[in-house]
N, C-alpha and C positions, 0 to 999 in steps of 0.2 A: 503494500500500499504506501502511495507517496503521498508524504507530507506536506502538505502546500501552507503554506502562509500570505497572507494580501496586503499589501501597505498603500490604502488608497479605497477602501471598500465602496465609500457612500456615493462615489460617481458612479456614472450609469455604466461605465466599461466595466469598472470593479462589481457593481450588482451580477451585469450578465455572468460575467465569470463564475460569480456564487452559482448562480442559477445553473451554468453547467455543470458546476463538480459536484454539485449534488445528486447529479443525474448520472455522474461518472461512472461510480464501482472500482474504480483503481486508484482513486486520488481521495483522502482523506484532509479536510479543511480543519486546521489547528490551532490558526494563531491569525487576528487582523491588527494592524497598527492604523491610527486615525490621528488628527490634531485637533478633529470638532469635537468626540465623543468617547476619550477616553473614560473606564470605567462602566461604560453602558455595554448591555449584550446588544449583540449583533443583529438578532430577531427582534429587539425592543426598535434600533433607530432604524430599519430594515423590517416591517412587519409582514412585508410578502414571504419571509425565511422563519415565522414562527414555526415550531414544532420539529426544524431540521437542524437546527444548533443551538448549544450554549456557547458559544466562544464570543469573551469580551472583547471589547476595544482595547489596546491598550498604547503606551506613549513608545514610539518607535525607538528599539534597541537591538542593532546590528547582531550584539553575538547572541541576546537570547532568542531571536529569530532562526540563528544560524543554528543554534543547538537542539531545536526544537523542529526545525522544518530541512527538509531534502531540497525546496524549491520556492524561493519566494516571489510572486507575482505583483507589479508597480502599477498601481492606476491612479497615478496623480497628473495635475494637471503639468501642460508642456514646460520645460526647464525647471522642473522641478524634483528629475528623478535624477537626477546625474549624480550629485553628491550622497543620494540615499542610495544608488545601484550600486558606487563606487564602496563604499561601507561596506556593503554587504558582503560584494564579493573576497574584500577586503578578511571580513570573518569567516569565509570559505563557502559560504552557501550559492548555491547556483540560483540565477536570477532571469526571470523574464519582464522586460519593461512594454507595457500594451501603451506607453507615451513614443514621444519623438527624440528622447535627447541623445540617443545612440544610435539614431537612424542614418545621419550623415557623418560621410567620412571626411569630407572636409570643414574643417571648424570655421573657416571665413562664411564659406555659405549659413552654416550655423549663426553667425554673429546677423549677417544680413538679414536674415527671414525671421531670427528667434529675436532677433535686438537685444540678445546677451551673451557674454562669453561663454564659451563653454570651459565649466570646471575641470572637467577630470578627461581631455584628451587621450592620457594613455589609457583608460577602459575601452577606447575605441581601437585597440590594437587586438582586443580577444573576441570583441563584440562579433555575432554572427546577423545578418541580415534576415527576419523570419517569413521569408517568401518561402514555404514548403516547396513548391514545384519546382523552386530553383536552384535551392540549397540546401535540399532535402538531408543530404550525407553529413554537411558539417554542421549542421542544427543538434543530429544527434551526440555530437561529444562537444556540441557549446556549452560553454559555461555562463553565457550573457547574451541573451539573445533581445532583439530591437524588433517589435512588431511590427510589420508595415504600415503604413497610415492608408485610413479606410479609401480614401483618394486613390492612390498610388495602388490599392490593390485591385481595384476594381477597373483600372487603367493598363498596368503591366500585366497580368494576365494573358490578354488578346492580343497586347503591343507586343511583348518582348519577342515572340517567334518571328514576328513581321518585322522587322528593322533590318534586317539584310535588306529587303525588298523596298524600303521606303526613299523616295527621293531627300538627300539629305539639305539641299537648299532649302526646301518649303517646309517650315515649321509643321508638327504634328497638333491639329486642331480638336482641343478635347472639352467637352463642354458637359457638366455632371451636376446633378440635382440631389440633393441630400436631404434625409430627414431632419426635424430640426434637433435631435437627438446628437448628431453629429458635431452640434456647438460647442456639447458639454453641460454639463450642470447649471455654471455660474450664472447668476441671474443679469441680462442686459434687456435694455426697453425693444431694442429691436425685434426680441425673441418672444415677448409678452403676445397671447393671445390675439387682444384685438390689432396689434401687428401685423402677426403671419395668418392669421383668419383670410382664407380667399387670395392669398397673397403668393408670390414668387418673386424672390431679392435675387439679383447676382450681386457678388463682392468680391472684394479682394481681386480685382480685375489684373492679373498682372503681374502680382507679387503676392499669391499666395505660398504660404511656407513648403508645402508640398510639391512645388512645381522643380526645385533641384533636386529631391528626391527621386521623382520619376527620370529624371535626366539622368541622376547619378546611376539607376539600375537599368539603363539605354544603353550606356557606356557613352554618353554624349554624342551618341552618333547621330541625332537630331535635335532642333529645339523644340519645345514644348511651348504650346499659347493654350494655357489652362484657363478656364471661365468656371468656378463654381456659381452652384446656385442653392437655396435653400428655399425649400417649399412646406407648405402647411400641414405636415404627415409626423408621426414621429421618427420612425426608422425605414432604412433603407435608400440606396444608390444607383440612380440608372446613369450609367456614363456613355456619351454620344463621342466614336475617336473618329476623325476624318484624318484620311491619310490619304497622300498621292505616291502611289506604286512607282518604281522605275521600269519594271519590268512583270510582265505576267506571270500571276502566280495561282499554281495549285494551291487553293486554300484548305484545301482537305488533307492534303498533304501536312501542309505547314503545320496546319493544328492538330494531326497525329500524334504528336508529341506529348499532349494529354490526353491519351487512349486510355489511362492506365491510372489517370489521379482520382481518388475517390470522390473531391470536391470541386472539381472543373466539369461544367457539362457545355460542352459543345454543340450547340442547336445547329450551323448550318446555314448555309446561304438563304436569303428571305425568312429566316425565322427568327423573331424579336422577342429577346424576355420579357416578361411583367415583373414588375416587384413581388407582388404577391406569391411568384411562384420560389422565392427565396427567402422571401422573410419568414423570422427565425432559425434562420439555417445557416449554415456553413459555406455552402455552394455559392460560385459564379458563375451565371450563366451568362454564354451568349453568342451572337449570330453575326450578320452582317449583310448587306448588301452593295453590289457595285452599281455605280453610277456610271455609265456610257456614255451621256453627254458630257460630265465634265473630268471624266477619267480618275475619280476619287472612289476610296473605298472608304465605307461606313459601317464601323463595327461598334455594337449596342451591346454594352455589360450592363448587368445587375446584381449586388450582391446587399446582403444585410450590413450595415453598417456596423453595428454592434457586434454582432456575431462573426459571419464571414470577415467583416472588418477589423475586429479588434480581435473579443476574447473566443471567439472559435479557432482564430488561427492562433493565438498565443494556447491553448488547450491541445491542438495538432501537434505544435511544437515540443511541449511537455511531454507530449506522449511518444515522442519521437527519442527527445533524451533520454527517457527513463528505460526505452524499449520495449516500449507496448504497441498494440497496433494502432498506428495514428487514428484511426475512426472512432476510438472508444469516447465515448461519450458524446457522441458525433452525429449518429446518425440521426438526424433529424430532418422530417418532410417539411416544405412550405406549408405555412399557415396561410392558406389562399381566401379563406373565409373568418 
């Protein structure tokens, strides 16, 4: 049984992780750290988990967590897990960070897009990017895993196999729309119900922090023009990726790399995914259309940002790290109604 600790359980990603862990069968949730709920029972702060756990929130103590846990997940806001993750690694416990602090290898990019210095650049030497289809073997032996951002995951799964066929001088254009949970739990007026109901908003155009993550993972082969949107629903990301190929490609052959991937569903040409098919799951679904008039290839992907884009991918990484069947606890179909 894998003994699991969680730092930052009250955020949306942390809550979703707990929901998956309680259905896992091979992992035991043994410790939780929080700055806002010390001394309170997890099931009191998060009443949806009543009857499932007796764990009490405690102050962060890396040595105490390392003594009791085999792995500690980090579910804290961006820029807040650098020191926490480094302290846990120094204490000798394996770490899975669901935030952005260890995703970017270029610390200058981190400063530019996250507006703060990276305080633990040496930790980047051991971190493994937690995109399972690409880094599966490295994840097995990883001590520090950086779970991909939800937007990048929805883009990189269909885009990475296509990069060799993309015209490098023309940016890949990506338009993504996320549910409000993607903005996190922190309060902001623009996400209040009267502001978002029956509304869709584009934001951080040209400056979103997930842009360098996408370009890093396609080896800077082409620039990415990324425009994120937020819509009046809770969870899910639909990404539309517009590509100008340099040559004719057999897409069925290109995407055959995913034939054995348990959580990638290649729908095929003319088959466009709906969010409700991946709602509550670890799947990434995608299909495509070739526009003969413009010469563009349009790929549309769908993920659940809280499962496939955060907690589910984190659990899949944990399963690999501890030698379990990687689908353990993740065999969930879409909540279509």
